[in-house]
N, C-alpha and C positions, 0 to 999 in steps of 0.2 A: 498364826491366828487366821482362821479360815475368813473368806469374805462373809459381810452381813447376810447377803442373799443366799448363803449356802449353809447357815447354821439351822440344826434341826430346831423345829419349832413345836411346842406342845399346844394343841388346840381343842377344844370341846369337839367331839365327833358329832356333828350335826346332822340332820337328816338333808338328803340332797335337796337341792332348790328344786322348786317345782318347774317343768319344763326343760330339766336338764338332767335327764338320768345317768346313772352311773355305767350302764352297759347299753348300747344301742345296735339293734340289727339296721344297717345302713338302708337296705331296702325299705325299711318302714318309714324313712325319713327324706324319702324323695329320689334316692339313688336307684338306678334302674339296672346296669350291669349288661346291657344288652349289646354293647359295643358299637350302638348306633347313638343313642342318645348322650348328649353332653353331660355328664355327670359332675363337672366340674362346680357350677353354681350350687348345686344340691350339698356337696362336699364343704364347701367353703362356709355355707350357712350353718351347717351341724357343726363345724369345728368351732365357729364363733358362739354359737348357742352352749356347746359344752365347755368352751373356754370361760365363757362369763359365770357359768355355774361353779367351777374349779376357783376362779378369784372370788367367788362369794363364800365357799364352804370349804376350800381346801381340799376337797375330796376328787383324785383324779377319776376321769373317765376312759371309756373304751368304745371305739367305733369298731364293729365288726362287720367286714363285707364278706359276705358268703359268696361260693364260686360264681364267676361271671368275667366279662370283660367290661372293665370301667373306663369309658372314654374320657379322657382330660384333655379338654380342647381351649385353645387361645389364651390361658391365663393358669398361673400358679396359685396355689392355695396358701395364704398367710397363716402360719401356724399359731397355736396357742398353746401356753402351758397347761399341763395337765390334762392333755388329749392325746391319746393313744390310738393308733391304727394298725388293726389286725385282721389278716386274712385266714383263708382256709388252706393256704400253703401256696409255694410258687406252682405255676401252671395250673391252678384251680382259680386263684384270685389274681386277675392281671389288670393292671393299670396301663391302659395304652395313651401315651402322650402324643399330641398332635397341635401343630399351629397353621394349619392351612387357613384360616381365617385373618390371621394377622402374623405375618412373617418376621415381624420386628419382636414378637413376644418369646421369649425363651423358654416358658411353659415347664417348670419344674413341677414334679407332683407338691411338694411342700417346700417352703422356704420361709426363712426368718434372717434378715441380713441387717449389718450397719448401715450399709449405704442406702438401701431401699425403706428400712423400718425402724432405724435408731437403735438396733440392737447392741447391747454392751454389758458389763459385769451387772450394772443394776437393773438392766431391762433384758435378763436372759430369760429363756423358756426352761421349764424343769417338768421332771416326771413323765415324760413322753416316751413310749415305745413303739417302733414301728418293725413288725414281724409278720412273718408267713405269708408273704405276696410276691408278686413279680411287677416290675417295672420294664415297659418297652418304650424306649426312646426313639425308636426308629421313624416315627412319624414327624418328628421336628426337623425342620429345614429353615436354614437361615442366609440371607444374602452375605452376611458378615459374621464370623465367628463370635460367640457371646459366651463368657465363662459361667454365666448363669443358667445355661441350657443344661441343666443336670437332672438327675432322677431325683434325688434329696438335697437340698441346699439350706442348710440351718447353721446359724453362729451363735455362740454364746449359749450353750447347752447344758445343763446340770442334770445328772442322774438320767441321763440318755441311753437308751437300749436300742439297738439295731441287729435284730437276729432273724436268721432263715430267711434272707432275702435274694432274690435273684434279679439283678440289673443289669440291663444289656442295651447296647446300641443307642446311647444317649449323645447327644451333639458334643456335649462337654464331659466333664467329669460324671462318674455315675453316682457314687456316694462321696459328695462333696461337702462335708460338714466341718467347720472349724469351732476351735476354742471349747471342746468337751471335756467337762469336768465330772470326774466320778460315774465314768460312762464305760460302754462295752459295745464293740462291734464283732458279731460272732456269727459264724458259719454264713457267711455272705459271699455269693458268687458273681462276679462282676465281669463282662464279656463284651469286647468291642466298643467300649465306650471312649469318649474323645474323638468319634470318627470325622468330626469336622475340624479338629486341631491338626495344624500341619506339624506338629512337633516342637513348635516355638512359641506357642501360645501360653497363656496362663491355663492352668488347669489341665484337662484333658487326659485325666488319669482314671484307673478303676476305683479306687479308695484314696481319696486325698483329703489330708487333714491339716488346716492350717493352725499353727501353734503360737502361744506367746501371749495370748489376750488375759488370761486369768493371773499371769505373772510368773514367778519361778518354779510353780509347781502345776502341773496339769496332769490328772489321772485317768489315763485311759489304757484300756487293753483291746488289741486286735487279735483275734484269736480264730483259728481254724476256718479262714476265709481263702476263696480261690478268685485269683484274676487273672485272664486269659485274654491277649491281644488287645489292650487298651493302648491310647495313643501315645501318652508318655509314659508314666509309671503304673506298674501294677499297684503298689501301696507306696505312698510317700507322705513325710512328714516336713511342713515347710514352715520356717519363721516368717511371720508376716511384716516385721518392722525391724530394721537393723538396729535400732536403739532399744528394743527389748530385750530382757534377759532370756537366753535360751533356756527352754524350761525342762524340768525332768519329771518323771512320772509315766513314761510311754513304754508299752511292751508289745511287741509283735511276735505271736508265738503260734507255731504250727500251721503257717499259711503257705499257700503254692502259688507262684507267680511265674507265669509261662508266656512267651512271645510278646510282651508288651516292650515299648522301648528300653526302659529300665524295669528290673525287677522290682526291687525293694529299695528306697532311697531314704536317706538321712540328710535333710536340707536345714539343719539348724537347731535339733535337738540336744540336749545334753543328758548323757547317760541312757539312751535308748538301749533297751535290750531287744535283740532279735535272735530269736532260738528255735530250733527244730523246724525251720523252714525249707522249702525247695524252690530254688530259682533256676530254671532253666529256659534255653532258647530265646532269651531276649536280646533285642538288637544291639544294645549298646553296652550294657552290662548286668550281672545278675543283680550285685548288691553296690550302691553307688553312696557314697558320702562325698558331698561337693557343695560349692558354693552357686549352685545352679539356680537356686530357688529366687523369690521376689526379692527377699532382703539381703541376697548375696552373702550369706552366712553359712558356713559349713558346720554339720554336726561335729561334736566332741564328745568324750568320755564315755561313749558307746561300747556295747559287747556284742559281737556278732559269734554265736556259738552253736555247734552242733547242727549246721546245715548243709544242704548238698547243693551246690552251686556248679550247675554241669552244663555244658553245651550252648553256652552263650555265644553269639556271635562274634562279639569282641572280648572284651575282658570278663573274667569272674568276679573279682572284687576290685572295684575301682575307687580310689582316694583322690579328691582333687582338693587342695586347700585346707583341710581342716587343721587347725591349731594343735590336736590332739589333746589328750591323750585318746588312744582307741585299742581295743583289745579284739583280735581275730584267733578264735581258739576251737580247736577240734573239729573243723569243717572239712568236708571232702570238696575240693576246688579242681575240676577235673574238665577235661575236653571241651574248654574255651577257645575261640578262634584265635585268639591274641595271648594275652597274659593271663596267668592265673590271679595273681595279686598285683595292681599297678599303683604305684604311688606317683602322682603327675601334677601339672601345674596348668590350671585352666587359663591362666593369664588374668584372672580377677579374683577377688576375695582375699583371704589371709595369705601373705607373702612371705612369712618368715617361716624359719624350718618347723617341720611337724615334730612335735614333742612326745616321747614316751608312747609310742605305737609299740604294741606286743603282737607278734605272729607267732603263735605256739600250738604245736601238736596238731597241725594241719595235714592233710593228704593232698598233695599238689602233684597231679600227673595228667599226661596226654594233652596238655595246653598246646597251642599253636606255636607260640614263641617262648618266653621266659617263664618259668615257674613264678618268680618274685621279680619285678622289674621297679626300680627305685629311679625315678626322673626328677625328682624334686628334693632339697636338702631335708636331712631329717637328723635329729639329736637324740640320744637315749634311746634308741630304737633297741628292741629284743626280738631275735629270731630264734627260738628255742624247740628243739625236739620235732622239727618238722621233717616228714618225709617228701621228697621233692624228685620225682624220678620221670623219666621217659617224656620229657617236655620237648618243645622244639620239633612238634609234628609237621609244622608248616615248613617241610624241607625241599620241596621240589623246586627243580630249576625253571628258569623261564621257559615259556612254550607258546607258540603260535600255531594256529590252525585255520581250516577253511576248506570248501569245496564239497564234492559230493558226500563225503562221511560225516558231514556236520548239519545236524538239526537242533532247533531251539524250541522251547515252549515257553509259558509264562514264567515257570519256577525250575528251568534245567536246561543245561546244553549236554547234548551227546555227540560225541567223536568217535566213531567206530575205528578210527585209525590210531587213537590214543592207546598209551600203556602207562597211565599215572599210579605212583604208589598210592594206597590207601590213605586217605584224607590229607594227602601231602599238599594240597592247595586251599587247605581249610582256612577261612579268614583272609584269604587275598581279594583283591579288586580285579574282577574280570571286566576287559574293556572290549567292546565290538563296535568301530567306529566312534560315535559319540556318545554311545550308550555305556552304562557301567552297571554293575551288579556284584553283590558280594557272595563268595562262595561259603555256604554253611557246612558242605561235606563233599567228598567225590568218592567214586569207584575207580576202576581202571580207565572206564570209558565215558563216564558220566558225572557232571558237575551239579550238585544239587544247590540252589540258590535260596539265598535267604530273602523274604518279601521286603520290598522298598520301603514299607511302613507297617507298623502292626496291623494285624487284621487284613492286609493286603493281598489282592489275588496274584499280582505281579511282583517279580523281583527287578524288573528293569526301569531304568530311570527316563526311558521313553518307550516307544512301540517295542514290541517283541521282534527281534532280527529275523530276516527271511533266511530260509534255508541255504547253506552253504556259504553264509558271509563270516568273513575272516575275523579272528579272535586273537586277543592276546592275554597272557598270564604272567605276571611280574615274577621276578628271581625272588628266592628267599633271603632274609639275612644270613650272611655265612656263620655267625656266631649267634648261639641260641642256647643260653646257659640256665641252669637251674636259678640261681640268683644273680641278677645282673644289678651293680652299682653305676648308676649314670648321673651321678649328683653328689656333692659333698656329704658324707656320712660321718657324724662325730659321736664319740662316746657309745657307739654300738656295743651290744652283747650278740654273738653267733656262736651259740653252743649246741651240741648235741644232735646236730642235725644231719640226716642222710641224704646225700645229693648224687643220683646216679641213673645209668640207663641200662635197664636188663634185657632190651630186644635184640633180636639178631642183627637187625639194622637199627644201629643206634642214631637217634636224632637229637638228643642233649649233648652238645659239643662239648660243654664246661660245666663243672659243678659250680663254681664261683668265678665270676668276670668282673674286675673293677676297670672301667673304661677311662680313656684320656680325660674325659669330662668329670669322672667320679673320683672321690678319695674317700679313703679310710684313715680317719685321724683319731687316735686314743682308743681304738676300738679293741675288745676282747673276744678273739677267734679261737675257740678251745673245743676239742673233744669232737671235731666234726668227722664224717667219713665222706669223703669227696671222691673215692676211686670208682672206676667204672663208667666214665663218661666217654663221648666218641673220639676227643681230641687230648684233653688235659683235665687234671683235676681243677686247677687254679690258673686263671690268666690274669696278670698284674699289669695292665698298661700304665697305671699309676702305682707306684710302690705305696705301700702303706706307711703311716708316719706314727711312731709311738705305739701304745698299746702292747698286748700280749698276743702272740701266735703261737701256740702250744698244743702239741697232742693231736694234731689233725692227721687223718690216715688219707694219704693221696696217691698210693701205689697200688696196683691190681693184687689181689691175693694170689700167692704161688699155690 
């Protein structure tokens, strides 16, 4: 049964209330758009005027802002139901946010929140479209981080549409709207937002959606969006209260997330669908399911399908403390600095084994360490028909250098005396005295370094080292397997997988490795081809207990 406020109503179609036209040219109602005049007071007055009209006659209004630079200074605008804001397109209609007159004011373009305005299910806003304009948040500066310093910050929205927006360089999240029912976020580009977030604060994302306020079903589609270089997540869903039911109804389709801390994150949804997305070059992980959010509740029951998850600085797919189930199917998970798929324990959140995780028909190759790494107990896991090859690229031995051959820049180290294997240091932590940086890639003589934070200019934890300063690179792990089991795994099915290395210089040492800390109890390991790794097909530091091990090919073809 839908909520009362969302039930369709049948009203007599009345004429528009006098003084509240259905369509307004903003420049006819006091907005100037010259980049100098503060247009916020005129915008706020017009929103109230049209909002009153909608409340009186039930007919939604549109504010059209023709090309121009609209300065929004020192206050955000409290939004109203039935009022839409439409421009002439990003680059043509631009809202420039700034707060030089009141540094304590976060100054979003539009907001409606629980804390500031009493927003809830019964006091939600409805029938609002934000489309075809740009929000530039670079003019907002604050002494302390404030999660409200967003581009758009609305809560409890029904039938909201966010389309063809370009939002960039806000202090906190770019599009940070929570509890969106029957809504869509489409073709939104968000760049460099969360610039005042140190990576540990609330928000700071490109597109951040708080979930759970409407109950067990919230219907939102995020489609064809691009998020680049944002402080925390490119796109994330975050359950807001630990006692709320994780909601269903979310889809993220055809999006691109690059160079954020995390690409796309599921921090508390039930049955999130992520499909046909690209997640590349993110600093922590391409796709993250974990209990890192406000409520400390990880996503569960989701589907990650048909995505490209490539070149992330650490893990491709990172799962921490989900209770399960989760399905990861048909993805390309390649070239990541650490693990392709990593099941691990954050130290908080759900602590029992993850149940019913399915990893099926994925292509995992060229990752720095193991293709699949299990560092947390799992039960009834299924690994089916995956191709896991040429992983363990982080294979170079420890190395130290310095002197006349060594030069540094903000994002690189060059040592003309080195002769490193291609990308064999990828994912390692480089140490130069008390400074550190993370290697994103390497040639024979140059290390390319990842930025120390998203959208950052430097890779270093301190100043750029002086020429000739000595440096150290650590050794790589001696075992880098296709699949590593480093925790108790019960009742798993491992069937039809191909785990091998076909490079001239093989770096994937084993097809399957069960470590001393790991175990396989009651598992079915059948019809896998594990031949052709650098050292062995299978390494069992802990022998399996029970189950079936049948028809696995472990010897090289003659």
